[in-house]
C-alpha positions, -999 to +999 in steps of 0.1 A: +000+000+000+014+034-009+026+055+021+007+084+006-026+067+011-018+060+047-006+095+052-039+108+038-059+086+061-039+098+091-044+135+083-059+153+113-096+145+113-111+179+105-084+187+079-092+154+062-130+161+062-124+196+049-103+183+021-128+156+012-157+181+013-138+205-010-132+177-035-168+167-034-180+202-041-156+205-070-170+174-087-206+172-078-232+199-083-259+206-058-267+188-025-278+156-041-280+120-028-287+090-049-316+069-036-312+032-043-335+003-035-321-032-031-343-063-035-333-099-029-348-118-058-332-151-047-327-154-009-307-180+010-292-214+001-260-200-014-232-225-019-205-199-011-189-196+024-186-158+028-181-155+066-203-124+068-233-137+050-265-150+066-275-164+032-248-191+030-262-226+032-231-236+053-243-216+084-273-219+106-287-184+105-324-190+103-325-177+067-345-201+046-336-209+010-363-194-014-370-198-051-362-171-076-389-144-075-413-142-103-412-113-128-445-098-117-435-098-080-402-081-088-419-055-111-444-047-083-415-040-059-397-019-086-428+002-092-432+008-054-395+018-053-400+042-082-431+057-067-413+063-033-385+082-050-357+057-057-337+063-089-318+031-089-333-004-085-309-031-075-316-068-077-295-094-058-294-132-060-278-155-035-259-179-057-223-184-070-229-169-104-248-170-137-242-189-170-256-181-204-285-205-213-294-214-177-331-211-172-328-190-140-305-166-158-330-163-187-357-156-162-336-128-147-329-113-181-367-113-189-373-095-155-346-069-162-361-061-196-394-051-179-378-033-149-357-012-173-389+003-188-397+021-155-371+049-159-348+039-131-312+028-133-310-010-131-283-026-111-279-063-104-256-084-083-256-120-094-222-133-086-195-145-110-199-143-147-180-140-180-181-117-210-210-134-227-233-131-196-222-095-191-231-086-227-265-102-223-272-082-191-262-049-208-284-057-237-313-065-214-310-030-198-286-033-169-268+000-163-246-011-134-233-043-120-224-047-083-195-070-074-178-060-042-141-067-034-151-069+003-116-063+016-079-064+006-064-092-015-043-102+015-072-105+040-097-120+015-088-157+021-097-152+058-132-143+048-140-166+018-125-199+006-150-209-022-137-183-047-107-161-051-099-124-053-089-130-089-124-144-096-138-111-084-115-091-106-123-113-136-160-106-133-154-069-129-133-070-161-162-087-179-186-060-167-164-032-179-158-049-212-195-050-218-199-013-212-218-015-179-209+007-149-190-010-121-205-007-086-177-021-063-168-015-027-163-035+005-172-043+041-154-029+071-155-044+106-147-080+097-114-081+117-093-065+090-068-038+097-069-001+085-042-010+060-065-037+046-092-011+040-067+012+023-053-016+002-089-023-010-092+013-019-059+011-037-072-017-059-104+002-066-083+032-077-065+010-102-096+002-121-097+017-156-122+032-158-127+039-121-158+024-104-189+044-110-201+038-074-184+025-042-206+010-015-191+011+019-207-015+042-203-017+079-205-054+090-239-064+103-228-093+125-254-119+118-261-147+143-249-180+131-221-167+109-184-170+117-183-132+123-213-130+146-192-117+175-174-089+157-177-055+174-193-026+155-170-003+136-159+029+152-179+057+133-148+079+130-130+051+112-159+049+088-159+086+082-121+086+075-125+059+049-153+077+032-132+109+031-103+090+016-125+073-010-140+107-020-106+122-024-091+094-044-122+086-064-138+121-069-163+111-095-176+079-078-208+078-060-198+068-025-227+048-010-236+044+027-247+008+026-252-018+053-250-007+089-268+026+087-292+014+114-263+017+139-255+053+128-270+083+145-284+111+123-254+131+133-230+103+123-247+101+089-244+138+085-207+135+090-205+108+063-224+130+039-201+159+047-170+137+041-183+128+006-210+101+008-237+109-018-257+077-021-277+055+002-297+023+001-333+035+007-361+013+021-365-006+053-346-038+043-312-047+026-313-083+015-317-099+050-306-069+071-325-040+085-322-005+071-336+029+082-372+034+071-382+057+042-398+083+066-366+084+087-345+090+055-369+117+042-367+135+075-329+132+076-324+145+040-348+174+046-330+184+078-297+184+059-312+202+028-303+172+006-324+162-024-326+130-045-302+127-074-318+123-109-314+089-125-286+082-150-264+109-135-228+105-143-230+069-157-202+059-181-211+068-217-218+033-230-240+024-200-258+058-201-263+056-238-278+021-235-301+033-207-313+063-227-319+041-257-340+017-237-360+046-223-366+060-259-377+026-272-402+021-245 
């Protein structure tokens, strides 16, 4: 990890926040926050052994394996999200990955085609895939693909053994090759060091083009998982990481993701000041709790923040595809 990144992180707290806020103001117009809704379209029964995940079939967490949601049910949820103010609709499936020609993947593609007609950005997180699957997703209307690095390459084997860090990077390369935006971040609070967090940021900064959005999750220690006893992350460590991410990736949307239920309104305000400009919106994230819509509306109003319009600052190929889909329908 470059010493410059550690030096940035160790900048006196308020100096770091001032720097990050200045960078944010230079690259983003208005006091806007992206509102994203996340829906689990296939819950539980996953074959992977990610130590943080309650959906792994390897752990006794009380999460039951469910079938892939039907298109009409997903569409109903997407319409509700659109009506409540979300500008990005994210669909996640608990499985290892997707393969062209598989019946479940074809069902997901059919669902995406319909969701993309609603005027929101469409994001999916479906695990590993190659160039063929990535191209099919883009053609169906996906504007962004989420595939988190989770942590540093060095710490990753402590968290997952059923796939490698390189597997993650290969999927991200396929996403970029297909012209979709990359949504890629990580989880803090899994027992990693500060250097691990900064090493993850270093890898994110090496992407060409840079990630369009960077979700920063605080571990929600789920009963039954190997990480169930992990202590909550110190809020000032979270704010420092957000500030460093904003400075090093000035055009990325930095998303406050899992763990917001443990943050006070004041802590979230600090995160926004440090450069966060995206949140998951709605009272549930896959299997974890999330602040309710009324609470978020109240917080944004108190901070004079407003929802960001859809398709803001997407890479040209993804944005062009999204606009073409909107015109066609």
